[in-house]
Structures are given as C-alpha cells and as structure tokens.
C-alpha positions in Angstrom: -20.2 12.9 21.1 -19.8 11.4 17.7 -17.1 14.1 16.6 -15.3 13.6 19.8 -15.2 10.0 19.3 -14.1 10.2 15.7 -11.1 12.5 16.9 -10.1 10.7 19.6 -9.8 7.6 17.4 -7.8 9.4 14.9 -5.6 11.2 17.4 -4.8 7.8 19.2 -3.6 6.5 15.4 -1.6 9.5 14.9 -0.1 9.5 17.9 1.0 5.7 17.7 2.5 6.6 14.5 5.2 8.7 16.4 6.3 5.8 18.6 10.0 4.9 18.1 11.1 1.9 16.4 10.1 -1.2 18.7 12.3 -4.3 19.0 11.2 -7.2 16.5 9.2 -8.9 19.2 7.4 -6.0 20.5 6.6 -4.8 17.0 4.7 -8.1 16.5 2.9 -7.8 19.7 1.9 -3.9 19.2 0.6 -4.9 15.6 -1.5 -7.5 17.0 -2.7 -5.3 19.6 -3.2 -2.6 16.8 -5.3 -5.2 15.0 -7.6 -6.2 18.0 -8.1 -2.2 18.4 -9.0 -1.9 14.9 -11.4 -4.8 15.0 -13.2 -3.2 18.1 -13.3 0.0 16.4 -14.9 -1.4 13.3 -17.5 -3.6 15.3 -18.5 -1.3 17.9 -17.5 2.1 17.6 -17.4 3.1 13.7 -21.1 3.3 13.4 -21.0 6.1 15.8 -18.7 8.5 14.6 -21.2 10.1 12.3 -18.7 10.3 9.8 -18.4 8.2 6.2 -15.2 7.1 5.1 -13.9 8.6 1.7 -12.5 5.0 0.5 -13.4 1.9 -0.4 -12.3 -0.2 1.4 -12.4 1.7 4.2 -9.7 3.5 6.2 -9.7 1.0 9.0 -9.8 -2.0 6.5 -6.5 -0.4 4.9 -5.3 0.0 8.4 -6.0 -3.5 9.5 -4.1 -4.6 6.1 -1.1 -2.2 6.6 -0.7 -3.8 10.1 -0.9 -7.4 9.1 1.5 -7.3 5.9 3.9 -4.6 7.5 3.8 -5.1 11.0 3.5 -1.9 13.7 6.1 0.3 12.7 5.4 0.6 8.7 1.5 -0.4 9.5 0.6 2.3 11.6 2.8 5.2 9.8 0.3 4.1 6.5 -2.7 3.7 8.7 -2.1 7.4 10.2 -1.5 8.6 6.5 -4.4 7.0 5.4 -6.5 8.8 8.0 -5.1 12.0 7.0 -6.0 11.5 3.6 -9.8 10.8 4.6 -9.9 13.7 7.1 -7.9 16.1 5.1 -8.2 18.2 2.0 -9.2 16.5 -1.1 -10.4 17.1 -4.7 -12.9 14.9 -6.4 -12.7 15.5 -10.0 -15.6 14.2 -12.7 -14.0 13.8 -16.0 -16.2 14.6 -19.3 -16.6 10.8 -19.9 -18.0 10.4 -16.4 -14.9 8.9 -14.9 -14.3 10.1 -11.2 -10.6 10.5 -9.6 -10.3 11.8 -5.9 -6.7 13.5 -5.2 -5.8 13.6 -1.7 -3.4 16.6 -0.2 -0.5 14.3 -0.5 -0.9 13.9 -4.1 -2.3 10.3 -4.0 -4.9 9.4 -6.4 -7.7 7.2 -6.3 -10.0 6.0 -8.8 -13.8 5.6 -8.6 -13.1 1.8 -7.8 -11.7 3.2 -4.5 -14.0 5.8 -3.6 -17.1 5.4 -1.4 -20.3 5.4 -3.2 -21.7 7.9 -0.9 -19.2 10.3 -1.9 -19.7 10.1 -5.7 -22.7 12.0 -7.5 -25.6 9.6 -7.7 -25.4 9.2 -11.6 -21.8 7.9 -11.1 -22.3 5.6 -7.8 -25.6 3.7 -9.5 -23.4 3.1 -12.5 -21.1 1.0 -10.8 
C-alpha cells in the first residue's frame, strides 16, 4: 500500500507538470489548489508512503515554496524535477575531510546541509 501511495503521489505531480500553460487567473487558482494538495499530503499521507526523502528541506516543502513563489506552471515543473531527483539515481560522496555531497542524475549538487540526516552515515549526521 505505501509504495503504491508514494508512486501515485509522484505520478500526479509528474502528470500535472505536463499540463499546458494556463491563463494567469487559472495559474493562480491551480497553484492554490496544488499548495492545498501538498499541505494535505504532508499532514496526512507522507508518513504512510514508507519513504524517507533524501533532502532537507523535504521535496514536498521545496514544492510548496516553488508553487508559492513561481506559480503553477514554473512551480509544478520544479516540483516534478525535485521528485525525480529524490526517486532517481544519485551518488552520495564523502570527502576525506568528512564533507558530504549528493549529486543527482541531472547533475544538481547538494551539500550536507541539504541532505536528510537519515541518509548520511551516522558519524556525519551526528556531527551536524
């Protein structure tokens, strides 16, 4: 059930990102609906997906910020990209100095402060 829920939520975001451009009035309404849906997800569904987000802040928080600041069209595309980063291929590198960096398949780099503590080796997450 939890894997299906996770896939369904991600699938909805990816499908929504393919919606053609909307007139400005509808863009604002769609962004408001997306924000409400993400808040509902965070409040009631996220704990049931069985997944730990790779990032801090979480992908849903990043999606909220994108929709709030960029509107529907740009915000939902960024949310879709972020979810692809979280569920896609990534490399977690630990430097000799103990620094951590996560590189996603699209080449985006995230520092230790942007990586969820649950993902980092315990010696690094406890040092933060």
